[in-house]
N, C-alpha and C positions, 0 to 999 in steps of 0.2 A: 254424195252419201257419206263419204268419209268426214265431211265437215259436220254433219249431224252427230256422228259418233263422237267426234272431238268435243263438240259443245256439251254433249251429255256427260262425257268424262270430266270435263272442266267443272260442270255443275256439281257432279258427285264429289269432286275434290274439295270444292268450296263448302259443300254441306258437311263433309267430313271434318274439314278444318274448323268450321264454325262449331261443330259438335264437340271437338276436342278442346277448343278454346273455352267453351261454356263449362265443360267438365273440369278443366284445370285452372280456370280463372282465379278461384279463391287461393289456390296454392301459389300461383304466380304473383298475386297481390301480396301475399305473406312474404314470399322470397324477396320481392322488390323492397318491401318495407324493411325487412331485416337487413338488407344490404345498405339502404340509406341510413338506418339507425346505427349500423355498425361503423360506417364511415364517419358519421357525425360524432358518435361516441369516441372514436379514436382521435379525431381532430380536437374534440373538447378536452380529452385527457392530456393530449400533447400540449395544448395551450395552458392547461392548469399546471402541468409539470414545469413548463418554462417559467410561468409566473412564480411558482414556489421557489425555483432555483434562483430567479432574479432577486426575490425578497431575501432569500438566505444569504446571497452574496452581499447584499447591501447591509444586512445586519452584522455579518461577519466583518466587513470592512469598518463599520462603525466601532465595533469592539476592539479591533486592531488599532484604530486611531487612539483609543483610550490607553491601550498598552504602550504605544509609542510615545505618548505624551507624558508617561510616568504615572498615570492614574491607575496603579496596580489593583487597588481595591475595586474601583469601578469596572476595570477590564475583567477582573476575575468574576465578578457578579454577572457581567454581560455575557461572557463566554459560557459560564455555567448554565445560565438561562437558555442561551442559544443551543448548547449541546443537548439539552433535555428534549428539544423538539425538532432538531435539524435532521436531515437525511444522514445516513451512517458516515459517509465520507466527510461531510462538513462537520459532523459531530466529533469525529476523530481529530480534525484540524483544530477545532475549537478547544478540545481538551489539551492538545499540545500547546496551544497559545496560553491557555490557563495555567498549565504546568510551568511554562516559561516565566510567567509573571510570579508564580510562587517561588520559583528558584531564585529570581532576582531579589526577593524579599527574605531569602534565607530559609524558606520552608522546603528543604531538600527532600525529606521523606514524603511529604504530601505531593511534591512535584513528581517524584519517582512513581508513586501510585497512580497519578493521573496519566503519565506517559504509558504506563502498562495498560491502563484502561483504554487509552487511545489506540494502542496497537490492536486491540480486539475489535475496533470499529472498522478497520481497513480490510478490504479485500485485495488491494494492490500490494504485492509483496515488498515493493520498495518502501512505501510509506510505513508498512507494518514493521519492517526491519529498522527503519529510522527511529520510530517511536520506541522500539525495544532498546536500541542503542542509547538513546537519550535517557531512558529510564535507568540505565546503568551509570551513565556519565555523571549524573547529578549526585549519586551516592557512592561513587567508586572508591572514595577514601575509607568508607565504612565497610567495604566488602573484602572478603578473603579471596585467595586465588581459587579455592574450591567454589565459592559463590559465583565468581566470574565465569569459571568453566561451565557451570550449570546454566547460566543465563545467556552466555554468548556462543554456546556450542553450535547452534543452527546458523549463526552469522559467519562462522569461520569456514564453512564448507566451500569447496571449490566453486568458483563462479558467482558467489554471493557478492553483492555490490560493496558491502562494508567489511569484507573479510580482513583487509589489511589494518583497518582501524581497530577491529576487534582483537586481532592478533597482537597488535602493539600494546593494547591495554593489558592483555594477558602477560606479555613479556615484562612490562613495567611493574606489574603486581608481583610477578615471580622474582624480579630483581629486588623489589622492596622487601620481600619476605626472606631474602637470602637463598632462594632456590636457584642457584646459578646454573644448574643443568637445564632446568626448564626455560630460564631466561635466555640462555645461550641458544637453545633450540628454536625459540620463537624469533629471536633477533636474527639468527642466521637465515631462517626462512625468509624474513623480510628483506635482508640484504641481498639475497640471491634471486628474489622474485623480480623478473625483468619488467613486469607490468605494475609493480607497486609504485605508489607516488614517490617522487624524488625525495621529498622531505622525510618520509618514513624510512627510506633506504639510508639516508644520511644519518638519521638518529640511531638506526639499528647498527650502523657501522661504528658510531661513537660508543654505543653501549658495549659492543663486542670488544672494542679496544680496552675498555675498563675491566671487562670480565676475563680477558686473556684468551689465548688460543683454545679451541675446542679439542677434546680427544679425537683421534683420527676416526674411530668407529662412529661417534656421534655426528661428526661432520659429514660422513658418507650418507648417513640416514637422512640428514636434512637436505642434502643435494638430491637424493632419490625422491623425497617428498615433494620438492619443488618441481622436479622433472615430471612427476606423475600428474601434478595439477596442470602444468602447461600442456601435457599430452591430452588431458581430458578436455581442455578448452579448445 
């Protein structure tokens, strides 16, 4: 008798399952299609992105070859065309290469403007700071200490990768303008910073020898500044 009841229950379950399947079959078909289309679309976009990156790399390399061969006009045109349509990172690199070509032909103001535009293309802080630094380097002789302070302020902060280069530029400009107090401050900072490049520390020491000994209070301030940065790191 129990077998009969079991068979009836099984039949009822099959009928219920069949009813539910019929009721929700359109929805299941739509969901399945959406999943398939989603995966296909993602794979297609991934393939398209890789193709675009590959073509961008080839175009960038071709323009770089023109620059390395000395064809500055051809390289400038190639990089300008490339930057107009390339992804942001590649566009920034192209602008930097274009700026390099202009600097080599004496167009320093144009190169500085391009480096500044390139900095705006990068999301990576390292490349952004590098482009900013180069924008200053190509026109540094035409800038005042106040100009350099405004442009390099963010680069001199503790932990920034180009802080020592930026600080040395500021020290050299202060020395050039006869601002011995400021020059001594920046050169003392460089000479006491244990993680500064050896070359920068050597040049700072030589400059300090020319400037003469610092007043005792100023020297204490520089030591405190250096200690604070090392503690922060």
